[in-house]
PDB file of the backbone (N, CA, C, O) and the ligand in Angstrom, with CONECT records:
HET     ZN  A 101       1
ATOM      1  N   MET A   1      62.749 -40.238  69.387  1.00  0.00           N
ATOM      2  CA  MET A   1      61.822 -40.183  68.255  1.00  0.00           C
ATOM      3  C   MET A   1      62.148 -41.274  67.239  1.00  0.00           C
ATOM      4  O   MET A   1      63.308 -41.541  66.928  1.00  0.00           O
ATOM      5  N   ALA A   2      61.142 -41.858  66.764  1.00  0.00           N
ATOM      6  CA  ALA A   2      61.344 -42.893  65.758  1.00  0.00           C
ATOM      7  C   ALA A   2      61.676 -42.238  64.429  1.00  0.00           C
ATOM      8  O   ALA A   2      60.996 -41.306  63.998  1.00  0.00           O
ATOM      9  N   SER A   3      62.705 -42.720  63.795  1.00  0.00           N
ATOM     10  CA  SER A   3      63.104 -42.098  62.544  1.00  0.00           C
ATOM     11  C   SER A   3      62.513 -42.825  61.344  1.00  0.00           C
ATOM     12  O   SER A   3      62.488 -42.301  60.230  1.00  0.00           O
ATOM     13  N   GLU A   4      62.043 -44.025  61.588  1.00  0.00           N
ATOM     14  CA  GLU A   4      61.504 -44.789  60.473  1.00  0.00           C
ATOM     15  C   GLU A   4      60.054 -45.141  60.732  1.00  0.00           C
ATOM     16  O   GLU A   4      59.688 -45.579  61.823  1.00  0.00           O
ATOM     17  N   TYR A   5      59.253 -44.945  59.733  1.00  0.00           N
ATOM     18  CA  TYR A   5      57.849 -45.320  59.853  1.00  0.00           C
ATOM     19  C   TYR A   5      57.522 -46.348  58.791  1.00  0.00           C
ATOM     20  O   TYR A   5      57.793 -46.149  57.607  1.00  0.00           O
ATOM     21  N   CYS A   6      56.954 -47.418  59.217  1.00  0.00           N
ATOM     22  CA  CYS A   6      56.481 -48.414  58.268  1.00  0.00           C
ATOM     23  C   CYS A   6      54.969 -48.417  58.356  1.00  0.00           C
ATOM     24  O   CYS A   6      54.395 -48.416  59.445  1.00  0.00           O
ATOM     25  N   THR A   7      54.345 -48.419  57.220  1.00  0.00           N
ATOM     26  CA  THR A   7      52.890 -48.488  57.229  1.00  0.00           C
ATOM     27  C   THR A   7      52.423 -49.467  56.166  1.00  0.00           C
ATOM     28  O   THR A   7      53.097 -49.693  55.162  1.00  0.00           O
ATOM     29  N   ALA A   8      51.279 -50.027  56.407  1.00  0.00           N
ATOM     30  CA  ALA A   8      50.618 -50.849  55.400  1.00  0.00           C
ATOM     31  C   ALA A   8      49.333 -50.123  55.027  1.00  0.00           C
ATOM     32  O   ALA A   8      48.630 -49.611  55.898  1.00  0.00           O
ATOM     33  N   ILE A   9      49.034 -50.078  53.766  1.00  0.00           N
ATOM     34  CA  ILE A   9      47.830 -49.392  53.308  1.00  0.00           C
ATOM     35  C   ILE A   9      46.983 -50.361  52.493  1.00  0.00           C
ATOM     36  O   ILE A   9      47.483 -51.059  51.611  1.00  0.00           O
ATOM     37  N   HIS A  10      45.717 -50.388  52.801  1.00  0.00           N
ATOM     38  CA  HIS A  10      44.806 -51.201  51.994  1.00  0.00           C
ATOM     39  C   HIS A  10      43.465 -50.490  51.915  1.00  0.00           C
ATOM     40  O   HIS A  10      43.148 -49.638  52.744  1.00  0.00           O
ATOM     41  N   LYS A  11      42.694 -50.849  50.919  1.00  0.00           N
ATOM     42  CA  LYS A  11      41.358 -50.268  50.783  1.00  0.00           C
ATOM     43  C   LYS A  11      40.419 -50.989  51.731  1.00  0.00           C
ATOM     44  O   LYS A  11      40.475 -52.211  51.867  1.00  0.00           O
ATOM     45  N   CYS A  12      39.567 -50.232  52.377  1.00  0.00           N
ATOM     46  CA  CYS A  12      38.596 -50.826  53.291  1.00  0.00           C
ATOM     47  C   CYS A  12      37.843 -51.944  52.575  1.00  0.00           C
ATOM     48  O   CYS A  12      37.346 -51.762  51.463  1.00  0.00           O
ATOM     49  N   VAL A  13      37.766 -53.089  53.219  1.00  0.00           N
ATOM     50  CA  VAL A  13      37.232 -54.269  52.543  1.00  0.00           C
ATOM     51  C   VAL A  13      35.711 -54.240  52.376  1.00  0.00           C
ATOM     52  O   VAL A  13      35.151 -55.081  51.673  1.00  0.00           O
ATOM     53  N   CYS A  14      35.046 -53.285  53.014  1.00  0.00           N
ATOM     54  CA  CYS A  14      33.591 -53.243  52.891  1.00  0.00           C
ATOM     55  C   CYS A  14      33.183 -52.690  51.529  1.00  0.00           C
ATOM     56  O   CYS A  14      32.035 -52.825  51.106  1.00  0.00           O
ATOM     57  N   GLY A  15      34.159 -52.058  50.843  1.00  0.00           N
ATOM     58  CA  GLY A  15      33.857 -51.527  49.519  1.00  0.00           C
ATOM     59  C   GLY A  15      33.600 -50.035  49.499  1.00  0.00           C
ATOM     60  O   GLY A  15      33.269 -49.477  48.453  1.00  0.00           O
ATOM     61  N   CYS A  16      33.749 -49.380  50.646  1.00  0.00           N
ATOM     62  CA  CYS A  16      33.481 -47.944  50.714  1.00  0.00           C
ATOM     63  C   CYS A  16      34.561 -47.145  49.990  1.00  0.00           C
ATOM     64  O   CYS A  16      34.347 -45.985  49.638  1.00  0.00           O
ATOM     65  N   GLY A  17      35.717 -47.762  49.768  1.00  0.00           N
ATOM     66  CA  GLY A  17      36.757 -47.110  48.987  1.00  0.00           C
ATOM     67  C   GLY A  17      37.765 -46.321  49.801  1.00  0.00           C
ATOM     68  O   GLY A  17      38.754 -45.836  49.250  1.00  0.00           O
ATOM     69  N   TYR A  18      37.542 -46.182  51.087  1.00  0.00           N
ATOM     70  CA  TYR A  18      38.495 -45.463  51.918  1.00  0.00           C
ATOM     71  C   TYR A  18      39.779 -46.265  52.067  1.00  0.00           C
ATOM     72  O   TYR A  18      39.771 -47.496  52.094  1.00  0.00           O
ATOM     73  N   GLU A  19      40.886 -45.527  52.164  1.00  0.00           N
ATOM     74  CA  GLU A  19      42.161 -46.196  52.374  1.00  0.00           C
ATOM     75  C   GLU A  19      42.426 -46.303  53.863  1.00  0.00           C
ATOM     76  O   GLU A  19      42.299 -45.332  54.609  1.00  0.00           O
ATOM     77  N   VAL A  20      42.790 -47.484  54.269  1.00  0.00           N
ATOM     78  CA  VAL A  20      43.067 -47.735  55.673  1.00  0.00           C
ATOM     79  C   VAL A  20      44.576 -47.787  55.844  1.00  0.00           C
ATOM     80  O   VAL A  20      45.264 -48.591  55.216  1.00  0.00           O
ATOM     81  N   VAL A  21      45.072 -46.914  56.706  1.00  0.00           N
ATOM     82  CA  VAL A  21      46.509 -46.865  56.955  1.00  0.00           C
ATOM     83  C   VAL A  21      46.788 -47.504  58.306  1.00  0.00           C
ATOM     84  O   VAL A  21      46.286 -47.047  59.333  1.00  0.00           O
ATOM     85  N   THR A  22      47.574 -48.536  58.301  1.00  0.00           N
ATOM     86  CA  THR A  22      47.915 -49.208  59.554  1.00  0.00           C
ATOM     87  C   THR A  22      49.418 -49.098  59.772  1.00  0.00           C
ATOM     88  O   THR A  22      50.204 -49.716  59.053  1.00  0.00           O
ATOM     89  N   PRO A  23      49.813 -48.307  60.769  1.00  0.00           N
ATOM     90  CA  PRO A  23      51.239 -48.209  61.075  1.00  0.00           C
ATOM     91  C   PRO A  23      51.742 -49.553  61.603  1.00  0.00           C
ATOM     92  O   PRO A  23      51.063 -50.229  62.377  1.00  0.00           O
ATOM     93  N   LEU A  24      52.920 -49.915  61.174  1.00  0.00           N
ATOM     94  CA  LEU A  24      53.508 -51.170  61.645  1.00  0.00           C
ATOM     95  C   LEU A  24      54.573 -50.856  62.682  1.00  0.00           C
ATOM     96  O   LEU A  24      55.610 -50.268  62.374  1.00  0.00           O
ATOM     97  N   SER A  25      54.303 -51.254  63.900  1.00  0.00           N
ATOM     98  CA  SER A  25      55.247 -51.034  64.992  1.00  0.00           C
ATOM     99  C   SER A  25      54.872 -51.969  66.126  1.00  0.00           C
ATOM    100  O   SER A  25      53.799 -52.571  66.113  1.00  0.00           O
ATOM    101  N   PRO A  26      55.770 -52.093  67.123  1.00  0.00           N
ATOM    102  CA  PRO A  26      55.438 -52.982  68.245  1.00  0.00           C
ATOM    103  C   PRO A  26      54.188 -52.565  69.006  1.00  0.00           C
ATOM    104  O   PRO A  26      53.604 -53.379  69.721  1.00  0.00           O
ATOM    105  N   THR A  27      53.766 -51.306  68.864  1.00  0.00           N
ATOM    106  CA  THR A  27      52.564 -50.879  69.581  1.00  0.00           C
ATOM    107  C   THR A  27      51.383 -50.677  68.643  1.00  0.00           C
ATOM    108  O   THR A  27      50.300 -50.289  69.080  1.00  0.00           O
ATOM    109  N   ASP A  28      51.587 -50.936  67.361  1.00  0.00           N
ATOM    110  CA  ASP A  28      50.473 -50.800  66.441  1.00  0.00           C
ATOM    111  C   ASP A  28      50.166 -52.157  65.812  1.00  0.00           C
ATOM    112  O   ASP A  28      49.803 -53.101  66.513  1.00  0.00           O
ATOM    113  N   TRP A  29      50.311 -52.255  64.495  1.00  0.00           N
ATOM    114  CA  TRP A  29      49.974 -53.514  63.846  1.00  0.00           C
ATOM    115  C   TRP A  29      51.226 -54.304  63.500  1.00  0.00           C
ATOM    116  O   TRP A  29      52.333 -53.779  63.378  1.00  0.00           O
ATOM    117  N   GLU A  30      50.987 -55.566  63.354  1.00  0.00           N
ATOM    118  CA  GLU A  30      52.057 -56.454  62.959  1.00  0.00           C
ATOM    119  C   GLU A  30      51.644 -57.127  61.656  1.00  0.00           C
ATOM    120  O   GLU A  30      50.590 -57.757  61.565  1.00  0.00           O
ATOM    121  N   LEU A  31      52.488 -56.978  60.666  1.00  0.00           N
ATOM    122  CA  LEU A  31      52.218 -57.572  59.370  1.00  0.00           C
ATOM    123  C   LEU A  31      53.075 -58.816  59.225  1.00  0.00           C
ATOM    124  O   LEU A  31      54.295 -58.764  59.384  1.00  0.00           O
ATOM    125  N   THR A  32      52.443 -59.909  58.929  1.00  0.00           N
ATOM    126  CA  THR A  32      53.190 -61.155  58.772  1.00  0.00           C
ATOM    127  C   THR A  32      53.021 -61.666  57.352  1.00  0.00           C
ATOM    128  O   THR A  32      51.910 -61.734  56.828  1.00  0.00           O
ATOM    129  N   PHE A  33      54.112 -62.015  56.754  1.00  0.00           N
ATOM    130  CA  PHE A  33      54.094 -62.592  55.417  1.00  0.00           C
ATOM    131  C   PHE A  33      54.780 -63.943  55.492  1.00  0.00           C
ATOM    132  O   PHE A  33      55.955 -64.033  55.848  1.00  0.00           O
ATOM    133  N   ASN A  34      54.061 -64.970  55.163  1.00  0.00           N
ATOM    134  CA  ASN A  34      54.634 -66.310  55.310  1.00  0.00           C
ATOM    135  C   ASN A  34      55.157 -66.857  53.989  1.00  0.00           C
ATOM    136  O   ASN A  34      55.391 -68.058  53.852  1.00  0.00           O
ATOM    137  N   GLY A  35      55.337 -65.970  53.024  1.00  0.00           N
ATOM    138  CA  GLY A  35      55.811 -66.395  51.718  1.00  0.00           C
ATOM    139  C   GLY A  35      54.674 -66.527  50.722  1.00  0.00           C
ATOM    140  O   GLY A  35      54.891 -66.555  49.511  1.00  0.00           O
ATOM    141  N   LYS A  36      53.484 -66.604  51.237  1.00  0.00           N
ATOM    142  CA  LYS A  36      52.337 -66.796  50.371  1.00  0.00           C
ATOM    143  C   LYS A  36      51.172 -65.872  50.725  1.00  0.00           C
ATOM    144  O   LYS A  36      50.553 -65.266  49.851  1.00  0.00           O
ATOM    145  N   THR A  37      50.894 -65.780  51.998  1.00  0.00           N
ATOM    146  CA  THR A  37      49.751 -64.979  52.418  1.00  0.00           C
ATOM    147  C   THR A  37      50.181 -63.975  53.497  1.00  0.00           C
ATOM    148  O   THR A  37      51.195 -64.156  54.170  1.00  0.00           O
ATOM    149  N   VAL A  38      49.381 -62.918  53.637  1.00  0.00           N
ATOM    150  CA  VAL A  38      49.682 -61.919  54.660  1.00  0.00           C
ATOM    151  C   VAL A  38      48.614 -61.921  55.746  1.00  0.00           C
ATOM    152  O   VAL A  38      47.443 -62.219  55.509  1.00  0.00           O
ATOM    153  N   SER A  39      49.064 -61.581  56.925  1.00  0.00           N
ATOM    154  CA  SER A  39      48.160 -61.420  58.055  1.00  0.00           C
ATOM    155  C   SER A  39      48.480 -60.101  58.720  1.00  0.00           C
ATOM    156  O   SER A  39      49.629 -59.659  58.751  1.00  0.00           O
ATOM    157  N   LEU A  40      47.451 -59.487  59.247  1.00  0.00           N
ATOM    158  CA  LEU A  40      47.619 -58.229  59.950  1.00  0.00           C
ATOM    159  C   LEU A  40      47.011 -58.399  61.331  1.00  0.00           C
ATOM    160  O   LEU A  40      45.881 -58.864  61.478  1.00  0.00           O
ATOM    161  N   ASP A  41      47.764 -58.023  62.316  1.00  0.00           N
ATOM    162  CA  ASP A  41      47.313 -58.227  63.685  1.00  0.00           C
ATOM    163  C   ASP A  41      47.534 -56.963  64.503  1.00  0.00           C
ATOM    164  O   ASP A  41      48.598 -56.367  64.334  1.00  0.00           O
ATOM    165  N   PRO A  42      46.668 -56.501  65.348  1.00  0.00           N
ATOM    166  CA  PRO A  42      45.342 -57.063  65.670  1.00  0.00           C
ATOM    167  C   PRO A  42      44.298 -56.743  64.593  1.00  0.00           C
ATOM    168  O   PRO A  42      44.651 -56.457  63.449  1.00  0.00           O
ATOM    169  N   SER A  43      43.046 -56.791  64.954  1.00  0.00           N
ATOM    170  CA  SER A  43      41.978 -56.547  63.990  1.00  0.00           C
ATOM    171  C   SER A  43      41.970 -55.078  63.576  1.00  0.00           C
ATOM    172  O   SER A  43      42.578 -54.231  64.231  1.00  0.00           O
ATOM    173  N   ILE A  44      41.279 -54.796  62.491  1.00  0.00           N
ATOM    174  CA  ILE A  44      41.209 -53.433  61.977  1.00  0.00           C
ATOM    175  C   ILE A  44      39.811 -52.886  62.227  1.00  0.00           C
ATOM    176  O   ILE A  44      38.815 -53.440  61.763  1.00  0.00           O
ATOM    177  N   GLY A  45      39.762 -51.801  62.961  1.00  0.00           N
ATOM    178  CA  GLY A  45      38.478 -51.174  63.259  1.00  0.00           C
ATOM    179  C   GLY A  45      38.457 -49.788  62.644  1.00  0.00           C
ATOM    180  O   GLY A  45      39.187 -48.895  63.075  1.00  0.00           O
ATOM    181  N   ASN A  46      37.627 -49.616  61.647  1.00  0.00           N
ATOM    182  CA  ASN A  46      37.565 -48.331  60.952  1.00  0.00           C
ATOM    183  C   ASN A  46      36.531 -47.415  61.581  1.00  0.00           C
ATOM    184  O   ASN A  46      35.541 -47.032  60.957  1.00  0.00           O
ATOM    185  N   TRP A  47      36.788 -47.081  62.820  1.00  0.00           N
ATOM    186  CA  TRP A  47      35.798 -46.314  63.591  1.00  0.00           C
ATOM    187  C   TRP A  47      35.632 -44.902  63.079  1.00  0.00           C
ATOM    188  O   TRP A  47      34.592 -44.279  63.292  1.00  0.00           O
ATOM    189  N   SER A  48      36.656 -44.387  62.400  1.00  0.00           N
ATOM    190  CA  SER A  48      36.546 -43.001  61.936  1.00  0.00           C
ATOM    191  C   SER A  48      35.893 -42.932  60.562  1.00  0.00           C
ATOM    192  O   SER A  48      35.650 -41.839  60.050  1.00  0.00           O
ATOM    193  N   PHE A  49      35.608 -44.073  59.964  1.00  0.00           N
ATOM    194  CA  PHE A  49      34.906 -44.080  58.688  1.00  0.00           C
ATOM    195  C   PHE A  49      33.409 -44.219  58.939  1.00  0.00           C
ATOM    196  O   PHE A  49      32.966 -44.654  60.002  1.00  0.00           O
ATOM    197  N   GLU A  50      32.651 -43.831  57.919  1.00  0.00           N
ATOM    198  CA  GLU A  50      31.210 -43.960  58.055  1.00  0.00           C
ATOM    199  C   GLU A  50      30.786 -45.419  58.198  1.00  0.00           C
ATOM    200  O   GLU A  50      29.842 -45.727  58.925  1.00  0.00           O
ATOM    201  N   CYS A  51      31.481 -46.307  57.509  1.00  0.00           N
ATOM    202  CA  CYS A  51      31.079 -47.721  57.505  1.00  0.00           C
ATOM    203  C   CYS A  51      31.355 -48.390  58.853  1.00  0.00           C
ATOM    204  O   CYS A  51      30.691 -49.361  59.213  1.00  0.00           O
ATOM    205  N   GLN A  52      32.332 -47.871  59.593  1.00  0.00           N
ATOM    206  CA  GLN A  52      32.715 -48.424  60.890  1.00  0.00           C
ATOM    207  C   GLN A  52      32.928 -49.933  60.830  1.00  0.00           C
ATOM    208  O   GLN A  52      32.555 -50.658  61.752  1.00  0.00           O
ATOM    209  N   SER A  53      33.516 -50.386  59.765  1.00  0.00           N
ATOM    210  CA  SER A  53      33.706 -51.831  59.641  1.00  0.00           C
ATOM    211  C   SER A  53      34.860 -52.293  60.528  1.00  0.00           C
ATOM    212  O   SER A  53      35.777 -51.536  60.848  1.00  0.00           O
ATOM    213  N   HIS A  54      34.777 -53.524  60.898  1.00  0.00           N
ATOM    214  CA  HIS A  54      35.724 -54.119  61.829  1.00  0.00           C
ATOM    215  C   HIS A  54      36.014 -55.527  61.328  1.00  0.00           C
ATOM    216  O   HIS A  54      35.100 -56.341  61.189  1.00  0.00           O
ATOM    217  N   TYR A  55      37.270 -55.813  61.061  1.00  0.00           N
ATOM    218  CA  TYR A  55      37.581 -57.127  60.483  1.00  0.00           C
ATOM    219  C   TYR A  55      39.015 -57.531  60.775  1.00  0.00           C
ATOM    220  O   TYR A  55      39.849 -56.725  61.189  1.00  0.00           O
ATOM    221  N   PHE A  56      39.259 -58.774  60.549  1.00  0.00           N
ATOM    222  CA  PHE A  56      40.602 -59.327  60.696  1.00  0.00           C
ATOM    223  C   PHE A  56      41.119 -59.694  59.314  1.00  0.00           C
ATOM    224  O   PHE A  56      40.354 -60.089  58.434  1.00  0.00           O
ATOM    225  N   ILE A  57      42.408 -59.560  59.140  1.00  0.00           N
ATOM    226  CA  ILE A  57      43.023 -60.100  57.928  1.00  0.00           C
ATOM    227  C   ILE A  57      43.962 -61.206  58.386  1.00  0.00           C
ATOM    228  O   ILE A  57      44.976 -60.947  59.035  1.00  0.00           O
ATOM    229  N   ALA A  58      43.618 -62.419  58.047  1.00  0.00           N
ATOM    230  CA  ALA A  58      44.427 -63.561  58.431  1.00  0.00           C
ATOM    231  C   ALA A  58      44.662 -64.435  57.221  1.00  0.00           C
ATOM    232  O   ALA A  58      43.717 -64.915  56.594  1.00  0.00           O
ATOM    233  N   ARG A  59      45.926 -64.637  56.895  1.00  0.00           N
ATOM    234  CA  ARG A  59      46.321 -65.430  55.720  1.00  0.00           C
ATOM    235  C   ARG A  59      45.593 -64.955  54.471  1.00  0.00           C
ATOM    236  O   ARG A  59      45.036 -65.740  53.703  1.00  0.00           O
ATOM    237  N   SER A  60      45.621 -63.624  54.299  1.00  0.00           N
ATOM    238  CA  SER A  60      45.026 -62.965  53.128  1.00  0.00           C
ATOM    239  C   SER A  60      43.514 -63.126  53.040  1.00  0.00           C
ATOM    240  O   SER A  60      42.908 -62.794  52.021  1.00  0.00           O
ATOM    241  N   LYS A  61      42.916 -63.628  54.091  1.00  0.00           N
ATOM    242  CA  LYS A  61      41.454 -63.773  54.086  1.00  0.00           C
ATOM    243  C   LYS A  61      40.856 -62.772  55.070  1.00  0.00           C
ATOM    244  O   LYS A  61      41.419 -62.501  56.130  1.00  0.00           O
ATOM    245  N   ILE A  62      39.706 -62.235  54.690  1.00  0.00           N
ATOM    246  CA  ILE A  62      39.032 -61.265  55.537  1.00  0.00           C
ATOM    247  C   ILE A  62      37.995 -61.976  56.388  1.00  0.00           C
ATOM    248  O   ILE A  62      37.187 -62.766  55.901  1.00  0.00           O
ATOM    249  N   ARG A  63      38.047 -61.672  57.654  1.00  0.00           N
ATOM    250  CA  ARG A  63      37.026 -62.207  58.543  1.00  0.00           C
ATOM    251  C   ARG A  63      36.369 -61.020  59.235  1.00  0.00           C
ATOM    252  O   ARG A  63      37.013 -60.301  59.999  1.00  0.00           O
ATOM    253  N   PHE A  64      35.101 -60.823  58.965  1.00  0.00           N
ATOM    254  CA  PHE A  64      34.420 -59.682  59.563  1.00  0.00           C
ATOM    255  C   PHE A  64      34.163 -59.928  61.037  1.00  0.00           C
ATOM    256  O   PHE A  64      33.861 -61.045  61.458  1.00  0.00           O
ATOM    257  N   ALA A  65      34.288 -58.878  61.796  1.00  0.00           N
ATOM    258  CA  ALA A  65      34.063 -58.970  63.229  1.00  0.00           C
ATOM    259  C   ALA A  65      32.900 -58.066  63.595  1.00  0.00           C
ATOM    260  O   ALA A  65      32.442 -57.238  62.809  1.00  0.00           O
ATOM    261  N   ARG A  66      32.460 -58.257  64.784  1.00  0.00           N
ATOM    262  CA  ARG A  66      31.344 -57.494  65.310  1.00  0.00           C
ATOM    263  C   ARG A  66      31.702 -56.005  65.395  1.00  0.00           C
ATOM    264  O   ARG A  66      32.826 -55.646  65.746  1.00  0.00           O
ATOM    265  N   ARG A  67      30.750 -55.166  65.074  1.00  0.00           N
ATOM    266  CA  ARG A  67      30.978 -53.728  65.228  1.00  0.00           C
ATOM    267  C   ARG A  67      30.968 -53.381  66.707  1.00  0.00           C
ATOM    268  O   ARG A  67      30.101 -53.816  67.465  1.00  0.00           O
ATOM    269  N   TRP A  68      31.953 -52.586  67.094  1.00  0.00           N
ATOM    270  CA  TRP A  68      32.046 -52.222  68.505  1.00  0.00           C
ATOM    271  C   TRP A  68      31.031 -51.162  68.880  1.00  0.00           C
ATOM    272  O   TRP A  68      30.611 -50.348  68.057  1.00  0.00           O
ATOM    273  N   LYS A  69      30.652 -51.195  70.140  1.00  0.00           N
ATOM    274  CA  LYS A  69      29.809 -50.137  70.671  1.00  0.00           C
ATOM    275  C   LYS A  69      30.697 -48.929  70.975  1.00  0.00           C
ATOM    276  O   LYS A  69      31.917 -49.045  71.092  1.00  0.00           O
ATOM    277  N   ASP A  70      30.051 -47.772  71.099  1.00  0.00           N
ATOM    278  CA  ASP A  70      30.814 -46.541  71.327  1.00  0.00           C
ATOM    279  C   ASP A  70      31.764 -46.643  72.508  1.00  0.00           C
ATOM    280  O   ASP A  70      32.914 -46.208  72.438  1.00  0.00           O
ATOM    281  N   TRP A  71      31.269 -47.226  73.593  1.00  0.00           N
ATOM    282  CA  TRP A  71      32.115 -47.294  74.795  1.00  0.00           C
ATOM    283  C   TRP A  71      33.284 -48.244  74.584  1.00  0.00           C
ATOM    284  O   TRP A  71      34.354 -48.060  75.165  1.00  0.00           O
ATOM    285  N   GLU A  72      33.083 -49.246  73.763  1.00  0.00           N
ATOM    286  CA  GLU A  72      34.176 -50.181  73.504  1.00  0.00           C
ATOM    287  C   GLU A  72      35.287 -49.511  72.698  1.00  0.00           C
ATOM    288  O   GLU A  72      36.475 -49.744  72.921  1.00  0.00           O
ATOM    289  N   ILE A  73      34.860 -48.672  71.754  1.00  0.00           N
ATOM    290  CA  ILE A  73      35.836 -47.936  70.955  1.00  0.00           C
ATOM    291  C   ILE A  73      36.648 -47.018  71.853  1.00  0.00           C
ATOM    292  O   ILE A  73      37.869 -46.915  71.727  1.00  0.00           O
ATOM    293  N   LYS A  74      35.941 -46.348  72.768  1.00  0.00           N
ATOM    294  CA  LYS A  74      36.614 -45.442  73.696  1.00  0.00           C
ATOM    295  C   LYS A  74      37.614 -46.208  74.555  1.00  0.00           C
ATOM    296  O   LYS A  74      38.760 -45.791  74.720  1.00  0.00           O
ATOM    297  N   GLU A  75      37.158 -47.333  75.097  1.00  0.00           N
ATOM    298  CA  GLU A  75      38.030 -48.167  75.934  1.00  0.00           C
ATOM    299  C   GLU A  75      39.250 -48.632  75.143  1.00  0.00           C
ATOM    300  O   GLU A  75      40.377 -48.617  75.637  1.00  0.00           O
ATOM    301  N   GLY A  76      38.998 -49.039  73.921  1.00  0.00           N
ATOM    302  CA  GLY A  76      40.072 -49.528  73.060  1.00  0.00           C
ATOM    303  C   GLY A  76      41.118 -48.468  72.816  1.00  0.00           C
ATOM    304  O   GLY A  76      42.319 -48.738  72.831  1.00  0.00           O
ATOM    305  N   ARG A  77      40.640 -47.246  72.590  1.00  0.00           N
ATOM    306  CA  ARG A  77      41.575 -46.147  72.333  1.00  0.00           C
ATOM    307  C   ARG A  77      42.389 -45.823  73.575  1.00  0.00           C
ATOM    308  O   ARG A  77      43.580 -45.520  73.498  1.00  0.00           O
ATOM    309  N   LYS A  78      41.719 -45.895  74.724  1.00  0.00           N
ATOM    310  CA  LYS A  78      42.400 -45.599  75.981  1.00  0.00           C
ATOM    311  C   LYS A  78      43.509 -46.627  76.217  1.00  0.00           C
ATOM    312  O   LYS A  78      44.632 -46.288  76.591  1.00  0.00           O
ATOM    313  N   GLU A  79      43.160 -47.880  75.986  1.00  0.00           N
ATOM    314  CA  GLU A  79      44.110 -48.957  76.176  1.00  0.00           C
ATOM    315  C   GLU A  79      45.309 -48.778  75.257  1.00  0.00           C
ATOM    316  O   GLU A  79      46.457 -48.987  75.651  1.00  0.00           O
ATOM    317  N   ASP A  80      45.015 -48.387  74.032  1.00  0.00           N
ATOM    318  CA  ASP A  80      46.053 -48.187  73.040  1.00  0.00           C
ATOM    319  C   ASP A  80      47.016 -47.091  73.504  1.00  0.00           C
ATOM    320  O   ASP A  80      48.234 -47.243  73.416  1.00  0.00           O
ATOM    321  N   THR A  81      46.450 -45.986  74.000  1.00  0.00           N
ATOM    322  CA  THR A  81      47.273 -44.883  74.479  1.00  0.00           C
ATOM    323  C   THR A  81      48.138 -45.336  75.642  1.00  0.00           C
ATOM    324  O   THR A  81      49.310 -44.972  75.736  1.00  0.00           O
ATOM    325  N   GLU A  82      47.550 -46.135  76.527  1.00  0.00           N
ATOM    326  CA  GLU A  82      48.310 -46.603  77.679  1.00  0.00           C
ATOM    327  C   GLU A  82      49.420 -47.562  77.281  1.00  0.00           C
ATOM    328  O   GLU A  82      50.518 -47.518  77.834  1.00  0.00           O
ATOM    329  N   ASN A  83      49.130 -48.422  76.327  1.00  0.00           N
ATOM    330  CA  ASN A  83      50.165 -49.321  75.825  1.00  0.00           C
ATOM    331  C   ASN A  83      51.347 -48.547  75.283  1.00  0.00           C
ATOM    332  O   ASN A  83      52.504 -48.889  75.528  1.00  0.00           O
ATOM    333  N   LYS A  84      51.036 -47.497  74.543  1.00  0.00           N
ATOM    334  CA  LYS A  84      52.095 -46.694  73.933  1.00  0.00           C
ATOM    335  C   LYS A  84      52.909 -45.986  75.010  1.00  0.00           C
ATOM    336  O   LYS A  84      54.132 -45.885  74.917  1.00  0.00           O
ATOM    337  N   LYS A  85      52.209 -45.497  76.038  1.00  0.00           N
ATOM    338  CA  LYS A  85      52.891 -44.818  77.133  1.00  0.00           C
ATOM    339  C   LYS A  85      53.871 -45.773  77.795  1.00  0.00           C
ATOM    340  O   LYS A  85      55.022 -45.428  78.064  1.00  0.00           O
ATOM    341  N   ASP A  86      53.384 -46.989  78.053  1.00  0.00           N
ATOM    342  CA  ASP A  86      54.238 -47.992  78.678  1.00  0.00           C
ATOM    343  C   ASP A  86      55.438 -48.314  77.809  1.00  0.00           C
ATOM    344  O   ASP A  86      56.555 -48.472  78.301  1.00  0.00           O
ATOM    345  N   TYR A  87      55.195 -48.409  76.529  1.00  0.00           N
ATOM    346  CA  TYR A  87      56.246 -48.816  75.622  1.00  0.00           C
ATOM    347  C   TYR A  87      57.293 -47.724  75.445  1.00  0.00           C
ATOM    348  O   TYR A  87      58.491 -48.006  75.463  1.00  0.00           O
ATOM    349  N   PHE A  88      56.863 -46.505  75.279  1.00  0.00           N
ATOM    350  CA  PHE A  88      57.798 -45.420  74.999  1.00  0.00           C
ATOM    351  C   PHE A  88      58.289 -44.724  76.258  1.00  0.00           C
ATOM    352  O   PHE A  88      59.117 -43.817  76.181  1.00  0.00           O
ATOM    353  N   GLY A  89      57.791 -45.134  77.406  1.00  0.00           N
ATOM    354  CA  GLY A  89      58.187 -44.485  78.641  1.00  0.00           C
ATOM    355  C   GLY A  89      57.268 -43.325  78.934  1.00  0.00           C
ATOM    356  O   GLY A  89      56.830 -42.607  78.035  1.00  0.00           O
ATOM    357  N   LYS A  90      56.988 -43.157  80.201  1.00  0.00           N
ATOM    358  CA  LYS A  90      56.041 -42.109  80.549  1.00  0.00           C
ATOM    359  C   LYS A  90      56.666 -40.726  80.379  1.00  0.00           C
ATOM    360  O   LYS A  90      57.809 -40.466  80.754  1.00  0.00           O
ATOM    361  N   LYS A  91      55.857 -39.869  79.799  1.00  0.00           N
ATOM    362  CA  LYS A  91      56.326 -38.503  79.573  1.00  0.00           C
ATOM    363  C   LYS A  91      56.043 -37.649  80.799  1.00  0.00           C
ATOM    364  O   LYS A  91      55.058 -37.852  81.509  1.00  0.00           O
ATOM    365  N   GLU A  92      56.930 -36.691  81.028  1.00  0.00           N
ATOM    366  CA  GLU A  92      56.681 -35.760  82.126  1.00  0.00           C
ATOM    367  C   GLU A  92      55.592 -34.780  81.706  1.00  0.00           C
ATOM    368  O   GLU A  92      55.448 -34.436  80.533  1.00  0.00           O
ATOM    369  N   GLU A  93      54.853 -34.358  82.676  1.00  0.00           N
ATOM    370  CA  GLU A  93      53.766 -33.422  82.378  1.00  0.00           C
ATOM    371  C   GLU A  93      54.322 -32.040  82.110  1.00  0.00           C
ATOM    372  O   GLU A  93      53.562 -31.110  81.840  1.00  0.00           O
TER     373      GLU A  93
HETATM  374 ZN    ZN A 101      34.433 -49.311  54.654  1.00  0.00          ZN2+
END
């Protein structure tokens, strides 16, 4: 079990006011600070919010991305789960 959790929190950039929590870990997001600007990788998809906004934060600049289709969101989540399984080792049923 991981004993330390790092998270980055920011307000959704579309202006809806929701707080977006991005866990920072090798299987989640990576926050980079180059001394001046921050980048968050990969992109942020707020699928659980009403706005469903999708954007990148690169060098403190927001770049909006295309909204995903329902099946893409599903695929993305599946991939994410599989990545985590691979990373943390497969659990016994
Ligand atoms: Zn929003």
